[in-house]
N, C-alpha and C positions, 0 to 999 in steps of 0.2 A: 349255790343254787339260787337263792332269793334275790341276790344282787343281779344275776345274770336275766332271770326272768323280768324283775323291774326295769331294767334297761331295754329289754324287747318292747315292754307294755309302753314305755315313754316313747321311743322311737314311731311305733305304729300310731299312738295317741297324736304325737306331732305331726305325722304324716296325713292323719285324717283331718286334724284341724286346718291344716293348710289347703287339703283338696277343698273343704266346706267353705274357707274363707274365698279361694278362688272363685268357687261357682257363685257364693252370695254376692261377691262385688262384680262379677262379670254381669249379672242381671240388673245389677242396681240402676237408677236412673230415674228419669222422668217420662211420664207417658207422653207420647206426642198427640199434639193437638188434631182433632180430625174435623177442624172446620176449613181450613184453607191449605191444608198440607199438601206435600208432593205425591204422598199416597193415599190421599183421601178420595173416597169415591163420591162424595157431596158435590152439589153444583160448583160451590165457591173452590173446590179442590182442583189438584193439576195432575191426577192420575193417569189422565188419557195423554196429556202432553209427555208425562214421563214415559209411557208406554210407546207414543209416537218416536221419540227419540232412541228407545232401545231398538225398536223394529227397523230404524234407520241405520242401525250398526254403531251406535254411541254408547260407551259405557256410561251409565247415569247412576248417581249414589246420593243419598240424604245425607246433608252435612250439619250435623248437631253438635259440634264442638266450637269451643271458643276460636275467633279468628286468629289468636295467637299462633295455632298449628297451620294455618293456611301457607306460610311461606315455604313449607316442605311440600307441597302439593302443586303441580303443573296440571292445571283444569282451568274450565269455564264455569264462573260461578253465576247463577242466576237469582237476583235479589228482586223480591217483589215490593208491591207498595206497602205493605203491612208492617215493614220494618219502622215506619213512622210512629205507629201505636205501640212499639214494643220496647222495652227498657233493657233488654237481653244484651244488645250489642253497643250499649253505652256504659263507659266505664271512665277511669282516670285517662286524662290524655299522656299517658306513659307506656313505654313498651313493656315495662314490670307487669300491666295489668293484662292479662291474656283476653279481657273483654273488651279492651278498647278498639274502637274502631280505627284507630291509626294502622292497626294491623292488614287491614283491606288495603291500604295505601301500599304498604311494604309488599303485599301480594302482587298487586299489579305492576310496581316498580319492577320486581324480580322477574316479571315476565308473565304474569298471571293474566287473565282476561276476565271480564265480568259484564253481564247484562242487567241494568237496574232501571226500575220504572222512575220517570221524571218527578212523581209525587214523593220520592224518597232524596229529592235534591237538597233539601234542608239537612238531612241526615250525612249527606255526603259532603256537605259545606262544613257543619259544625262537628262531626265525630271524626269523618275520614281525612277531612283536610284538603278535598278537591272543591275548587272554584269553579262551578258549571252556571250557565245561564240558563235557567228554566224558565225565564219569561219568553223567550223565543218560542216556546213550545205551547204558548197560550193555553188553551184547555185540552184535556185528552182528545185526540182527534178521533172520531167515530170511523171505523175502518172502512165503511161504505163511501167516504169521501176521498179516500186515497186514491191518487192517479201516478201513473208514471210521469217521467221527465215528458216525455212526447204527448201528454195529455191523454193519454187511453186509460180507460178504467183498468185498474189493478186487477191482474189475473194471476193465473199460474205461471205466467211467463215473468219471471222475476229479475232476468238479465237487464230488462231495460230501465229498471229503476235502481237497482242495487249496483249494476255495473257503472255507472256515471256519476260519481259522487261529486259533491259541489262544497265550497266553504261559504261561510256567510262573514261579513265584515265584523271584525271585533270579537269574534268567537274562534277559540283554538280549534275547534271540533270540525269534522267534516260531515256534512249531510249525507247520508246514505239513502235516505228515504223521506220524502215530502208529501204532505197532502195536497187537496185540489188548489188550496189557496197559497200554498207555496210554504206553508208552516211546517218545521222540521218535525218528523215522526220518529226517526232514530238518527242519532248523531254519534260519530265515533271521535272519541278524545284519547289520543297517545298518552299513555302515563308511564315513564321509564320505559323499561322493555316490554311492558304490556300494554293493554288497552282498556278502556269503559265505553261501552256502547250504552248511551241514555235512550230509552223509548219511552214514546208517549202514552202508551197504556199496555200493561202486562196482562190486565182482566181478557185480553183476547185469548189468552192460553189456558183460561179455566175450563173445567169440564163441561159447562154450560154453552161455553162460546167458540171452543176450538173446532166444533164440526161445521162451523157456518163460514160461507165463503172460502176464501183462501187463508183462513187463519193458521192452519196447520203447516202449509207452504210457506208461509212468513216466518213461523218459528224456525223450521228447519233450514230456511236461508240465512236468517240471522246466524244461527248458531254455527252453520258452516263457514260462513264469512269470517266471524270473529274468532271462533274457537277452532275451526279446523277439525282434527281429529283427537282433540283433547277430550277428557272425561268430564262430563257435564256434572255440576254438582248444585242440587237444588239447596239454597240456603235456608235451612229450618231454625238455625240458629238465631237469625236475624227476626225470625218470627216470634221468639220468645221459648222456643223448643230447645231445651239444654240437655244434651244427654253427656255428663262428665265422662272422662276417659276410664275404662274399666281397671280392674286391679291387673290384669296381665299387662296390658299397654303401659301402666305406671310402672311396675315391677321390672319389666324386661325391656323397656325402653327410655332413652334418655340418660340422665347423668347415673341414674340409681341402678341402670342396667347391669354393670358387673357384680355390684352387690347382689342382685336378684339372682344371676345366674350362678353366682357362687353359693348362695343359700340352696338353690335347687339342687346344686351337685353334691353339696354337703348330705343333704337329706337322702338324695337317691343312694349315695353309698353308704350312708348309715343303714338306711333299709336293706340294701343289697345283701351287706356283710350280716346284719342279724339274721336274716332269712338263711343266709349261706350256712352261718355256724350252725342253725338248729337243722336244716335239712341234711347237711353233710357233715356230721361231726367227725372228728379225727382223733383217735387215740393217741396221746402220746408215747414215745418209746420209753419202756420200763428199763429202768437201770439197776444193776445188783446191789449198787452200793446204799440205795434207798431202802429205808426201812419196809418190811412187808406191809406191816399195818397202814402206812402212808400211801403204798402202792393200791392196797385194796380201798382205801377211803377215796383215793383219787379216781379208780375206775368207776366207784359206785356214782360219785358226782358227775362223771361224764355221760354214765348211762342214764341218771335221772335228768341231765340237761337235755339230754337227747330225747327225753320223754319215751324211755324203753323200760317200762316198770317189770315187765315180764323177765328181762335178763337179770335186773336187780334181784328179784323175787328167787329167781333161779339161784344165783349165787350164794343168797343169804341162806336159803334152804339146804344147799349142798354143805356149805359151812357147818350149819347146826348138826346135820345128819353125820358128818365127820368127826364131830368133836362127841356126839353121843356113841357113836362106833368106838371111840377111844374107850370112853367111860366104862361101856358095856363089855370091852374086850373083844370085839367084833373085828374081823378083817374086811367083811363088806363096807366099802365108803362111797359107793356110787348112789346110794340113796334110793336103790330099788330093792333092797333084800327084805323079804317078807318078814324074815326072823328079827331082823333089826327093828322093823316097824312094830312088830308083835310085843317085842321087849320093851319097847318105848311107850305103847300105847296101855299096856298092863299096869302101868304105875298111873294111870290117870284116878282120880279119887272116885269116880262114879260113870255110870255106863254113858250117860250125856256128854261128859268130858272126853271119854274115849273116842266117840263117833266124831267130836271136834277135832280130837287131836289127829286121827286117822285122815280126815279131810285135809287138814292143814299140812301134814307131813307128806302125803300122797296124792292129793286131789290136785285142782286146777289152779294155776298161778293167777294173781290178782293182774288186771289189765289197767286198771286206773291208778293214779298216784295218791288219791285219797284211801282207795280199798289197799294199797300197798303199805302204808302207815299203819291200819289197823291190823292187817295179817302179819306184818313184822313184829307189832307187839305180842300177838298170840304165840306167834313161834318163840319169841324171847320167853314167855311164862311157860311153854311147855318145857323148855331147856332147862330152866330153874326147878320146875316142878320134878323133873327127872332126876337132877341133881340131888336135891332135896332128899329125894325117895331112897336114893343110893348112899346117901350118908345117914339116913336113920337106919338102913338094912346093915350098914357097917358097924354103926354104933349099938344095935341089936345084937350083934353077933351073930347073924343070919347067914353069912358066909356064903350066900348063894352065887354059884358059879354058873354064868350065862352059857359057858361052854358045856 
């Protein structure tokens, strides 16, 4: 009984520990910055751009994981200029380091697209491994000076400037948008199966500027041209906001996924089997060749394991009354004979004991396991007291006949 109850407690405890670990690991991580993040409502944030892209039908997400996981994603990555001030996206120039900027290159070579601020050109060259010519951009071009190829001021009609790309001698990129003096503002570089769009100023898409002039139309046009209908990712990891993979993604994805699913299946089956055995106990078939005492003991254990103390108490009391009936030479063995109870209670040492004996032999049965132990001890004492009284009467020669 104790061994079975201990096993049930261990299984339940293991399940609770696993659940607590999952919850704790799922909410673990770093608190995102609120200065220029994709979901920040501050002037430096990009929440308005996020909402604009969502309203345009794009699926927009905040990317807070190391670039080592980018190869599994087919998306358009938006990288701001603040990657220059962050050390989060710098690591060993090795594919073994998930923080290495080389993973951005693998992302684009495998078909991914990226829009990067020209002020991150050093990071692109030193960490990512892309050779871009940022000198052609001169300084970040004020949007007010942008004009279309036809010399007209830039407005909502984007086809005139985005539909006629041109190349610059000595630069593998293609200029898709230029300023009034001809300096490139947006240059598209092919990278493997993907592409990189280098823009002169991503500050135009901050909350404080995206509502001015045609900044919002420019963002939608560039995203549509480079990314198409891909998911748009705001690269928060490059800004220094790192949210490591949670416990669930580590356990049920990647190389350890078979082990995680096996462990979950084992715990589920163990808990289910434990609950099933407790909720739906099945008594084994009794065999005539088994000793009667062993059958009774086995039945009592099953009832106790099933948490049915009333049935155990009923069997105990019926057995005691049956033995007392034989001792007192009574034929009534159903436990409800008033004569049998009276003969038994009369042998109590005092009036208080008589009342208690009558309550134990004919009163309510215990409903809790702790009460059952105390009640069974009293029942045993009553049986022993009656037997002792009968022995004294026999030795004294009373010869009283209960019939």
